[in-house]
Steps between C-alpha positions, in 0.01 A plus 500: 500500500799734548572514125167664428560770761849557361369552147235746616756686710737525207218632280410766757861608544541527122185712470609732775848547346372549144236755605751683723757532218251556219128564531183305558374560146819386329544176700399189309424143609788378282745731686368382838532133408846544350631691804353258749586183307139379526305366204209704367253223583601524866446875489143446382453227763581743782337811355 
């Protein structure tokens, strides 16, 4: 069960960093997944 939490945590950290360095409107799902190392399907699973 820890792996799931780790993936979601990595996604949230990537979102925070991308929005902080760029902007909310310019941040894409592909960028978030690439930065966090999480597959796009997992992104949609959590959100």
